[in-house]
C-alpha positions, 0 to 999 in steps of 0.5 A, spaced: 763 158 655 756 159 658 751 154 655 743 155 657 738 150 655 732 154 651 728 148 648 725 141 651 728 135 650 721 132 649 721 129 642 728 128 641 732 122 641 735 118 647 742 121 645 740 128 645 737 127 652 743 124 654 748 129 651 743 135 655 744 131 661 751 130 661 752 138 660 749 139 666 742 141 664 736 139 667 730 144 665 729 149 660 732 156 663 738 152 666 745 155 665 752 152 666 759 154 665 763 149 661 771 150 659 771 151 652 774 144 649 773 140 643 769 135 647 764 140 650 764 143 643 762 137 640 756 136 645 754 143 644 754 141 636 749 135 637 744 139 641 745 146 638 737 146 636 736 146 644 741 150 647 744 157 647 751 158 647 755 165 649 763 166 650 765 168 657 772 170 659 
């Protein structure tokens, strides 16, 4: 899955900031490709309002 940060973590909780960093995102517009696993899905759900997710093959 391709995860792109679309919104800032300013105003979010420390846990949300940590989750975004753990996904490998540093700033708005950054994109990472992650394996579709339950752990990654849970992290994406936690910060769903800050990221955009696309399925890739």
